[in-house]
MIDOSE-1310 file (N, C-alpha, C; in nm, 2 decimals, decimal comma, always signed):
residues 238
mnts	+1,26/-3,62/-0,29/+1,20/-3,57/-0,17/+1,09/-3,67/-0,13; +1,11/-3,72/-0,01/+1,01/-3,82/+0,05/+0,89/-3,75/+0,09; +0,78/-3,84/+0,11/+0,65/-3,78/+0,15/+0,65/-3,70/+0,27; +0,72/-3,75/+0,38/+0,72/-3,68/+0,50/+0,78/-3,54/+0,49
qtst	+0,90/-3,53/+0,41/+0,97/-3,40/+0,39/+0,87/-3,31/+0,31; +0,80/-3,38/+0,21/+0,71/-3,29/+0,12/+0,60/-3,24/+0,21; +0,54/-3,31/+0,31/+0,43/-3,26/+0,38/+0,49/-3,15/+0,48; +0,61/-3,16/+0,53/+0,65/-3,06/+0,61/+0,69/-2,93/+0,55
eers	+0,74/-2,94/+0,42/+0,75/-2,83/+0,34/+0,62/-2,75/+0,31; +0,52/-2,83/+0,28/+0,39/-2,78/+0,23/+0,32/-2,71/+0,36; +0,34/-2,78/+0,48/+0,28/-2,73/+0,60/+0,35/-2,58/+0,64; +0,48/-2,58/+0,63/+0,55/-2,46/+0,64/+0,51/-2,34/+0,55
alnk	+0,49/-2,39/+0,42/+0,44/-2,28/+0,32/+0,31/-2,23/+0,35; +0,23/-2,33/+0,39/+0,09/-2,28/+0,42/+0,08/-2,20/+0,54; +0,17/-2,23/+0,64/+0,16/-2,14/+0,76/+0,21/-1,99/+0,72; +0,29/-1,98/+0,62/+0,33/-1,85/+0,57/+0,22/-1,78/+0,50
vmwf	+0,14/-1,86/+0,42/+0,03/-1,81/+0,35/-0,08/-1,75/+0,46; -0,09/-1,82/+0,57/-0,18/-1,78/+0,68/-0,12/-1,65/+0,74; +0,00/-1,66/+0,76/+0,06/-1,53/+0,83/+0,04/-1,41/+0,73; +0,05/-1,43/+0,59/+0,03/-1,32/+0,50/-0,11/-1,27/+0,53
gile	-0,22/-1,36/+0,54/-0,34/-1,32/+0,57/-0,37/-1,24/+0,69; -0,30/-1,28/+0,80/-0,30/-1,22/+0,94/-0,24/-1,08/+0,93; -0,12/-1,06/+0,85/-0,06/-0,93/+0,84/-0,14/-0,84/+0,76; -0,20/-0,89/+0,66/-0,30/-0,80/+0,58/-0,41/-0,76/+0,65
lvgv	-0,46/-0,84/+0,74/-0,58/-0,81/+0,82/-0,54/-0,70/+0,91; -0,42/-0,70/+0,97/-0,36/-0,60/+1,07/-0,35/-0,48/+1,00; -0,29/-0,48/+0,88/-0,26/-0,37/+0,80/-0,39/-0,29/+0,75; -0,49/-0,37/+0,71/-0,61/-0,29/+0,66/-0,68/-0,23/+0,78
vasa	-0,69/-0,30/+0,90/-0,75/-0,24/+1,02/-0,67/-0,11/+1,06; -0,53/-0,12/+1,05/-0,46/-0,01/+1,10/-0,47/+0,11/+1,00; -0,47/+0,09/+0,87/-0,50/+0,20/+0,78/-0,64/+0,26/+0,79; -0,73/+0,18/+0,82/-0,88/+0,22/+0,83/-0,89/+0,31/+0,95
vagf	-0,83/+0,28/+1,08/-0,82/+0,35/+1,19/-0,75/+0,49/+1,16; -0,63/+0,47/+1,11/-0,56/+0,60/+1,09/-0,62/+0,68/+0,99; -0,67/+0,63/+0,88/-0,75/+0,71/+0,79/-0,87/+0,79/+0,85; -0,94/+0,71/+0,94/-1,06/+0,78/+1,01/-1,02/+0,89/+1,10
yivs	-0,89/+0,87/+1,16/-0,85/+0,97/+1,24/-0,81/+1,11/+1,16; -0,74/+1,08/+1,05/-0,71/+1,20/+0,97/-0,83/+1,26/+0,91; -0,92/+1,18/+0,87/-1,05/+1,26/+0,81/-1,12/+1,33/+0,91; -1,13/+1,26/+1,03/-1,20/+1,33/+1,14/-1,12/+1,47/+1,19
tmfs	-0,99/+1,46/+1,18/-0,91/+1,57/+1,21/-0,94/+1,69/+1,10; -0,94/+1,65/+0,97/-0,96/+1,75/+0,87/-1,10/+1,82/+0,89; -1,21/+1,74/+0,92/-1,33/+1,80/+0,93/-1,37/+1,85/+1,07; -1,27/+1,86/+1,15/-1,29/+1,92/+1,29/-1,32/+2,07/+1,27
gtfl	-1,40/+2,11/+1,37/-1,44/+2,26/+1,36/-1,31/+2,35/+1,37; -1,22/+2,31/+1,45/-1,10/+2,40/+1,48/-1,01/+2,41/+1,34; -1,00/+2,29/+1,29/-0,90/+2,29/+1,17/-0,97/+2,37/+1,05; -1,10/+2,34/+1,03/-1,18/+2,42/+0,92/-1,18/+2,56/+0,94
sslv	-1,21/+2,61/+1,06/-1,23/+2,74/+1,09/-1,09/+2,81/+1,07; -0,98/+2,75/+1,12/-0,84/+2,79/+1,09/-0,80/+2,81/+0,95; -0,84/+2,70/+0,87/-0,81/+2,71/+0,72/-0,89/+2,81/+0,66; -1,02/+2,82/+0,70/-1,10/+2,93/+0,61/-1,05/+3,07/+0,66
nsts	-1,01/+3,10/+0,78/-0,96/+3,23/+0,82/-0,82/+3,24/+0,75; -0,75/+3,15/+0,73/-0,61/+3,18/+0,68/-0,62/+3,20/+0,52; -0,71/+3,12/+0,45/-0,72/+3,12/+0,32/-0,79/+3,27/+0,26; -0,85/+3,34/+0,35/-0,92/+3,46/+0,31/-0,82/+3,57/+0,33
tata	-0,73/+3,57/+0,41/-0,64/+3,67/+0,42/-0,48/+3,65/+0,42; -0,46/+3,52/+0,43/-0,31/+3,49/+0,45/-0,22/+3,47/+0,32; -0,10/+3,46/+0,34/-0,02/+3,44/+0,23/-0,01/+3,30/+0,20; +0,05/+3,26/+0,08/+0,06/+3,12/+0,05/+0,13/+3,04/+0,16
sqva	+0,24/+3,08/+0,21/+0,32/+3,02/+0,31/+0,23/+2,99/+0,44; +0,15/+3,09/+0,48/+0,07/+3,07/+0,59/-0,04/+2,96/+0,57; -0,10/+2,96/+0,44/-0,20/+2,86/+0,40/-0,12/+2,71/+0,41; +0,00/+2,71/+0,36/+0,08/+2,59/+0,36/+0,11/+2,54/+0,52
kalg	+0,13/+2,63/+0,60/+0,15/+2,60/+0,73/+0,03/+2,55/+0,79; -0,09/+2,60/+0,76/-0,22/+2,56/+0,82/-0,24/+2,40/+0,78; -0,20/+2,38/+0,64/-0,24/+2,25/+0,58/-0,13/+2,14/+0,63; -0,01/+2,19/+0,68/+0,11/+2,12/+0,71/+0,07/+1,99/+0,80
pvfq	-0,01/+2,01/+0,91/-0,03/+1,89/+1,01/-0,11/+1,78/+0,93; -0,19/+1,81/+0,84/-0,28/+1,71/+0,76/-0,18/+1,62/+0,69; -0,09/+1,68/+0,61/+0,00/+1,61/+0,52/+0,10/+1,54/+0,62; +0,13/+1,58/+0,73/+0,24/+1,52/+0,82/+0,17/+1,40/+0,87
diiy	+0,02/+1,40/+0,91/-0,04/+1,27/+0,95/-0,05/+1,16/+0,84; -0,06/+1,21/+0,71/-0,07/+1,12/+0,60/+0,07/+1,06/+0,58; +0,17/+1,14/+0,59/+0,31/+1,09/+0,58/+0,34/+0,96/+0,69; +0,28/+0,99/+0,80/+0,29/+0,88/+0,90/+0,22/+0,75/+0,86
lvpl	+0,10/+0,78/+0,80/+0,01/+0,66/+0,76/+0,07/+0,59/+0,66; +0,14/+0,64/+0,55/+0,20/+0,56/+0,45/+0,30/+0,46/+0,49; +0,40/+0,49/+0,57/+0,50/+0,39/+0,62/+0,41/+0,28/+0,70; +0,32/+0,32/+0,79/+0,25/+0,23/+0,87/+0,19/+0,13/+0,79
tlgi	+0,10/+0,16/+0,69/+0,01/+0,07/+0,63/+0,11/+0,00/+0,53; +0,19/+0,05/+0,44/+0,26/-0,01/+0,34/+0,38/-0,09/+0,41; +0,44/-0,05/+0,53/+0,53/-0,13/+0,59/+0,47/-0,27/+0,63; +0,36/-0,27/+0,70/+0,30/-0,39/+0,72/+0,27/-0,48/+0,60
elvg	+0,23/-0,41/+0,50/+0,20/-0,48/+0,37/+0,33/-0,54/+0,32; +0,44/-0,47/+0,34/+0,57/-0,52/+0,28/+0,60/-0,65/+0,36; +0,59/-0,66/+0,49/+0,63/-0,77/+0,57/+0,54/-0,88/+0,52; +0,41/-0,86/+0,50/+0,32/-0,97/+0,47/+0,36/-1,02/+0,32
lvvl	+0,40/-0,93/+0,23/+0,44/-0,97/+0,11/+0,57/-1,06/+0,10; +0,65/-1,02/+0,18/+0,79/-1,10/+0,20/+0,75/-1,24/+0,25; +0,67/-1,25/+0,35/+0,63/-1,39/+0,41/+0,55/-1,46/+0,31; +0,46/-1,40/+0,23/+0,39/-1,47/+0,12/+0,50/-1,54/+0,01
tmgf	+0,60/-1,44/-0,02/+0,70/-1,50/-0,11/+0,77/-1,61/-0,08; +0,80/-1,61/+0,07/+0,87/-1,72/+0,11/+0,77/-1,85/+0,11; +0,66/-1,82/+0,13/+0,55/-1,94/+0,12/+0,55/-2,00/-0,02; +0,54/-1,91/-0,12/+0,55/-1,95/-0,26/+0,68/-2,03/-0,29
rgla	+0,79/-1,99/-0,24/+0,92/-2,06/-0,26/+0,91/-2,19/-0,21; +0,85/-2,21/-0,09/+0,83/-2,33/-0,03/+0,74/-2,42/-0,11; +0,63/-2,37/-0,16/+0,55/-2,45/-0,24/+0,61/-2,49/-0,38; +0,69/-2,40/-0,43/+0,77/-2,44/-0,56/+0,86/-2,55/-0,54
kvdr	+0,90/-2,59/-0,41/+0,99/-2,71/-0,41/+0,91/-2,83/-0,41; +0,78/-2,84/-0,39/+0,70/-2,95/-0,40/+0,61/-2,94/-0,53; +0,59/-2,82/-0,59/+0,50/-2,81/-0,71/+0,56/-2,70/-0,80; +0,68/-2,73/-0,85/+0,74/-2,62/-0,94/+0,66/-2,58/-1,05
arfh	+0,59/-2,67/-1,10/+0,49/-2,64/-1,23/+0,40/-2,52/-1,20; +0,35/-2,53/-1,08/+0,26/-2,41/-1,05/+0,33/-2,29/-1,00; +0,42/-2,30/-0,91/+0,47/-2,20/-0,83/+0,61/-2,14/-0,86; +0,67/-2,19/-0,97/+0,81/-2,14/-1,00/+0,81/-2,00/-1,04
istp	+0,70/-1,95/-1,10/+0,70/-1,81/-1,15/+0,64/-1,71/-1,05; +0,58/-1,76/-0,94/+0,52/-1,67/-0,84/+0,63/-1,59/-0,77; +0,74/-1,64/-0,72/+0,85/-1,57/-0,65/+0,89/-1,44/-0,74; +0,93/-1,46/-0,86/+0,98/-1,34/-0,94/+0,87/-1,23/-0,94
fmiv	+0,75/-1,27/-0,97/+0,64/-1,17/-0,98/+0,63/-1,10/-0,84; +0,64/-1,18/-0,74/+0,63/-1,11/-0,60/+0,74/-1,02/-0,57; +0,86/-1,05/-0,62/+0,97/-0,96/-0,60/+0,95/-0,84/-0,69; +0,89/-0,84/-0,81/+0,85/-0,72/-0,88/+0,75/-0,64/-0,81
livg	+0,65/-0,71/-0,73/+0,55/-0,64/-0,67/+0,62/-0,56/-0,54; +0,71/-0,62/-0,46/+0,77/-0,56/-0,36/+0,87/-0,44/-0,40; +0,93/-0,46/-0,50/+1,01/-0,35/-0,57/+0,92/-0,24/-0,60; +0,81/-0,26/-0,67/+0,71/-0,16/-0,71/+0,66/-0,08/-0,59
llmv	+0,62/-0,16/-0,48/+0,57/-0,10/-0,36/+0,68/-0,02/-0,29; +0,80/-0,06/-0,29/+0,91/+0,02/-0,23/+0,93/+0,15/-0,31; +0,90/+0,15/-0,44/+0,92/+0,27/-0,52/+0,80/+0,36/-0,49; +0,69/+0,31/-0,47/+0,56/+0,39/-0,44/+0,59/+0,46/-0,32
vgga	+0,65/+0,39/-0,20/+0,67/+0,46/-0,08/+0,78/+0,56/-0,09; +0,89/+0,54/-0,18/+0,99/+0,64/-0,20/+0,95/+0,75/-0,27; +0,84/+0,74/-0,35/+0,77/+0,86/-0,42/+0,67/+0,93/-0,34; +0,60/+0,86/-0,27/+0,48/+0,91/-0,19/+0,53/+1,00/-0,07
vpll	+0,61/+0,95/+0,01/+0,67/+1,02/+0,12/+0,73/+1,16/+0,10; +0,84/+1,17/+0,00/+0,88/+1,30/-0,03/+0,78/+1,38/-0,11; +0,68/+1,32/-0,18/+0,58/+1,40/-0,26/+0,49/+1,47/-0,14; +0,44/+1,41/-0,04/+0,36/+1,46/+0,06/+0,44/+1,57/+0,13
naip	+0,57/+1,54/+0,15/+0,65/+1,64/+0,22/+0,67/+1,77/+0,12; +0,68/+1,75/+0,00/+0,69/+1,87/-0,10/+0,57/+1,95/-0,11; +0,45/+1,89/-0,10/+0,32/+1,97/-0,15/+0,32/+2,10/-0,06; +0,32/+2,09/+0,08/+0,32/+2,23/+0,15/+0,43/+2,33/+0,11
nvia	+0,54/+2,28/+0,08/+0,65/+2,37/+0,01/+0,61/+2,43/-0,12; +0,54/+2,35/-0,20/+0,49/+2,40/-0,34/+0,39/+2,50/-0,31; +0,29/+2,48/-0,21/+0,19/+2,58/-0,18/+0,26/+2,71/-0,13; +0,36/+2,68/-0,03/+0,42/+2,80/+0,03/+0,49/+2,90/-0,09
sasn	+0,54/+2,83/-0,18/+0,62/+2,90/-0,28/+0,55/+2,94/-0,41; +0,42/+2,93/-0,39/+0,34/+2,96/-0,51/+0,34/+3,10/-0,54; +0,31/+3,19/-0,44/+0,31/+3,34/-0,45/+0,32/+3,40/-0,32; +0,36/+3,53/-0,31/+0,37/+3,59/-0,20/+0,25/+3,69/-0,17
ctyp	+0,16/+3,70/-0,26/+0,05/+3,77/-0,24/-0,06/+3,72/-0,14; -0,16/+3,77/-0,12/-0,27/+3,73/-0,03/-0,38/+3,67/-0,11; -0,45/+3,58/-0,06/-0,58/+3,52/-0,12/-0,69/+3,61/-0,11; -0,77/+3,62/-0,21/-0,78/+3,54/-0,34/-0,67/+3,60/-0,44
ysat	-0,60/+3,50/-0,52/-0,51/+3,56/-0,62/-0,57/+3,65/-0,73; -0,50/+3,74/-0,77/-0,54/+3,82/-0,88/-0,44/+3,78/-1,00; -0,50/+3,73/-1,10/-0,41/+3,68/-1,21/-0,33/+3,80/-1,27; -0,36/+3,93/-1,25/-0,27/+4,03/-1,31/-0,17/+4,08/-1,22
tctp	-0,18/+4,05/-1,09/-0,09/+4,09/-1,00/+0,00/+3,99/-0,93; -0,04/+3,86/-0,94/+0,01/+3,75/-0,86/+0,07/+3,65/-0,96; +0,19/+3,62/-0,96/+0,26/+3,52/-1,04/+0,34/+3,42/-0,96; +0,34/+3,29/-1,00/+0,43/+3,19/-0,92/+0,58/+3,24/-0,90
ssaf	+0,63/+3,21/-0,80/+0,77/+3,25/-0,78/+0,87/+3,16/-0,84; +0,99/+3,19/-0,85/+1,10/+3,10/-0,91/+1,10/+2,98/-0,82; +1,09/+3,00/-0,70/+1,10/+2,86/-0,60/+0,99/+2,77/-0,63; +0,87/+2,82/-0,67/+0,76/+2,74/-0,71/+0,80/+2,64/-0,82
fnqf	+0,87/+2,70/-0,92/+0,90/+2,60/-1,04/+1,00/+2,51/-0,99; +1,09/+2,55/-0,90/+1,20/+2,45/-0,86/+1,13/+2,34/-0,78; +1,04/+2,37/-0,69/+0,97/+2,28/-0,61/+0,88/+2,18/-0,71; +0,82/+2,25/-0,81/+0,73/+2,17/-0,89/+0,80/+2,07/-0,98
ssvi	+0,94/+2,10/-1,02/+1,00/+2,00/-1,08/+1,04/+1,87/-1,01; +1,06/+1,90/-0,88/+1,07/+1,79/-0,78/+0,94/+1,70/-0,77; +0,83/+1,76/-0,76/+0,70/+1,70/-0,77/+0,67/+1,61/-0,88; +0,72/+1,67/-1,01/+0,71/+1,58/-1,12/+0,79/+1,46/-1,11
ayfg	+0,91/+1,47/-1,06/+1,00/+1,35/-1,04/+0,94/+1,25/-0,95; +0,88/+1,29/-0,85/+0,82/+1,20/-0,74/+0,69/+1,13/-0,82; +0,61/+1,21/-0,89/+0,51/+1,15/-0,96/+0,56/+1,05/-1,06; +0,67/+1,07/-1,12/+0,73/+0,96/-1,21/+0,77/+0,85/-1,14
llai	+0,83/+0,86/-1,03/+0,86/+0,74/-0,94/+0,75/+0,67/-0,90; +0,63/+0,73/-0,87/+0,51/+0,68/-0,82/+0,45/+0,60/-0,94; +0,45/+0,65/-1,06/+0,40/+0,59/-1,19/+0,47/+0,46/-1,21; +0,61/+0,47/-1,22/+0,68/+0,34/-1,25/+0,65/+0,23/-1,13
ggil	+0,67/+0,28/-1,00/+0,64/+0,19/-0,91/+0,49/+0,11/-0,90; +0,40/+0,21/-0,95/+0,26/+0,16/-0,96/+0,24/+0,06/-1,08; +0,32/+0,08/-1,19/+0,31/-0,02/-1,30/+0,37/-0,15/-1,26; +0,49/-0,15/-1,20/+0,56/-0,26/-1,15/+0,47/-0,34/-1,04
glig	+0,41/-0,27/-0,96/+0,33/-0,31/-0,84/+0,21/-0,39/-0,91; +0,15/-0,33/-1,01/+0,03/-0,39/-1,08/+0,06/-0,52/-1,14; +0,18/-0,52/-1,22/+0,22/-0,64/-1,28/+0,25/-0,76/-1,18; +0,32/-0,72/-1,07/+0,35/-0,82/-0,96/+0,23/-0,85/-0,89
figg	+0,14/-0,77/-0,87/+0,02/-0,80/-0,79/-0,08/-0,90/-0,86; -0,09/-0,89/-0,99/-0,16/-0,97/-1,07/-0,09/-1,12/-1,10; +0,04/-1,10/-1,14/+0,12/-1,23/-1,18/+0,17/-1,30/-1,06; +0,19/-1,23/-0,95/+0,24/-1,29/-0,82/+0,14/-1,32/-0,72
lilg	+0,08/-1,21/-0,66/-0,01/-1,23/-0,55/-0,15/-1,30/-0,58; -0,21/-1,25/-0,68/-0,34/-1,30/-0,71/-0,34/-1,44/-0,77; -0,25/-1,45/-0,89/-0,23/-1,58/-0,95/-0,17/-1,69/-0,85; -0,08/-1,63/-0,78/-0,01/-1,73/-0,68/-0,12/-1,79/-0,58
lwrv	-0,19/-1,69/-0,52/-0,30/-1,74/-0,43/-0,40/-1,83/-0,49; -0,43/-1,81/-0,61/-0,53/-1,87/-0,69/-0,47/-2,02/-0,71; -0,35/-2,03/-0,73/-0,29/-2,17/-0,76/-0,28/-2,24/-0,62; -0,26/-2,17/-0,53/-0,27/-2,24/-0,39/-0,41/-2,30/-0,37
gtry	-0,52/-2,22/-0,40/-0,65/-2,27/-0,38/-0,67/-2,39/-0,48; -0,63/-2,39/-0,60/-0,63/-2,49/-0,69/-0,57/-2,63/-0,65; -0,45/-2,61/-0,60/-0,36/-2,72/-0,55/-0,44/-2,80/-0,44; -0,48/-2,71/-0,35/-0,55/-2,78/-0,24/-0,71/-2,78/-0,23
nqtt	-0,77/-2,75/-0,35/-0,91/-2,74/-0,37/-0,98/-2,66/-0,27; -0,92/-2,55/-0,25/-0,98/-2,45/-0,15/-1,04/-2,33/-0,22; -1,17/-2,33/-0,23/-1,23/-2,22/-0,30/-1,22/-2,09/-0,22; -1,22/-2,10/-0,09/-1,21/-1,98/-0,01/-1,07/-1,91/-0,04
ikvg	-0,97/-1,97/-0,06/-0,85/-1,91/-0,10/-0,85/-1,84/-0,23; -0,92/-1,90/-0,33/-0,95/-1,85/-0,46/-1,02/-1,71/-0,46; -1,13/-1,73/-0,37/-1,22/-1,60/-0,35/-1,14/-1,49/-0,29; -1,06/-1,53/-0,19/-0,98/-1,44/-0,11/-0,88/-1,37/-0,21
ailq	-0,84/-1,45/-0,29/-0,74/-1,39/-0,40/-0,80/-1,28/-0,48; -0,92/-1,31/-0,52/-1,01/-1,21/-0,61/-1,03/-1,09/-0,53; -1,07/-1,10/-0,40/-1,11/-0,98/-0,32/-0,99/-0,89/-0,29; -0,87/-0,94/-0,31/-0,75/-0,85/-0,29/-0,77/-0,74/-0,38
iipy	-0,84/-0,74/-0,49/-0,84/-0,63/-0,58/-0,91/-0,51/-0,53; -1,02/-0,53/-0,44/-1,09/-0,43/-0,39/-1,05/-0,38/-0,26; -1,01/-0,25/-0,25/-0,97/-0,19/-0,11/-1,07/-0,21/-0,01; -1,02/-0,24/+0,11/-1,09/-0,26/+0,24/-1,18/-0,38/+0,24
vsii	-1,24/-0,41/+0,11/-1,31/-0,54/+0,10/-1,21/-0,66/+0,12; -1,08/-0,62/+0,09/-0,98/-0,73/+0,10/-0,96/-0,78/+0,24; -1,02/-0,71/+0,34/-1,02/-0,76/+0,48/-1,10/-0,90/+0,48; -1,20/-0,90/+0,41/-1,28/-1,03/+0,38/-1,19/-1,14/+0,32
gail	-1,12/-1,09/+0,22/-1,03/-1,17/+0,15/-0,92/-1,23/+0,24; -0,86/-1,15/+0,31/-0,76/-1,19/+0,42/-0,82/-1,31/+0,50; -0,94/-1,29/+0,56/-1,00/-1,38/+0,64/-1,02/-1,53/+0,57; -1,07/-1,51/+0,45/-1,09/-1,63/+0,37/-0,96/-1,71/+0,34
iilg	-0,85/-1,62/+0,31/-0,72/-1,69/+0,29/-0,68/-1,75/+0,41; -0,69/-1,70/+0,53/-0,64/-1,76/+0,65/-0,72/-1,88/+0,67; -0,86/-1,89/+0,67/-0,93/-1,99/+0,68/-0,90/-2,11/+0,58; -0,88/-2,08/+0,45/-0,87/-2,18/+0,35/-0,72/-2,24/+0,36
anea	-0,61/-2,17/+0,40/-0,49/-2,21/+0,43/-0,48/-2,30/+0,55; -0,55/-2,27/+0,63/-0,57/-2,35/+0,77/-0,64/-2,48/+0,74; -0,73/-2,48/+0,66/-0,82/-2,60/+0,62/-0,72/-2,70/+0,54; -0,63/-2,63/+0,44/-0,55/-2,70/+0,35/-0,44/-2,77/+0,45
kntl	-0,39/-2,70/+0,55/-0,29/-2,76/+0,63/-0,34/-2,88/+0,71; -0,47/-2,86/+0,75/-0,54/-2,98/+0,83/-0,56/-3,10/+0,74; -0,59/-3,06/+0,62/-0,60/-3,18/+0,53/-0,48/-3,25/+0,50; -0,37/-3,18/+0,50/-0,23/-3,24/+0,49/-0,21/-3,34/+0,61
sr	-0,24/-3,28/+0,72/-0,22/-3,37/+0,86/-0,30/-3,49/+0,85; -0,43/-3,48/+0,80/-0,51/-3,61/+0,80/-0,46/-3,70/+0,69
């Protein structure tokens, strides 16, 4: 591969690293805004008064109905934030593949780990959405008596145990996805970005990679990754 082709490959790969940072920035901001909306809804006077009134006299199904809108909002939040994150991870994986063509020793292992991360994240989405859908049903099927429960007169219904077994399965899917995601996150995303910083002598990318570990602080990491990748690309041009 000649020098001109190598530089083209590297610039294309660094563009993808920048786009990962941009997409992560959008995802973090979107999740923060959506999370603030959900929390403000939960602590609104109307919702709290409705919930307090229902839990004092209502059946389990009525309590589940009162809580339903909150879980529904969270269900919308999961695909929104993780969907943007998935697109960013796919773009970053393509960037690592491009860099592996010019520096196989550093980046040949980054792509497999990134795939593990993407698979793990898909499993988390696949477990989280049905789990959030199932929780109101579990509450609704807990018992037919009114609140507060009496241990001597109120026992969970058979439907509760059926719903609960599904919840256990969803938690299992979340656990497996979380383990795979953690392995891919460390071996693919963090280590891959660290090696990008090492190759181009960009400390900002290294710091940005470390900050990916801390939720919401990762927004600073995303900015550093964008700046570092842009500087590395400008260095190539010079």
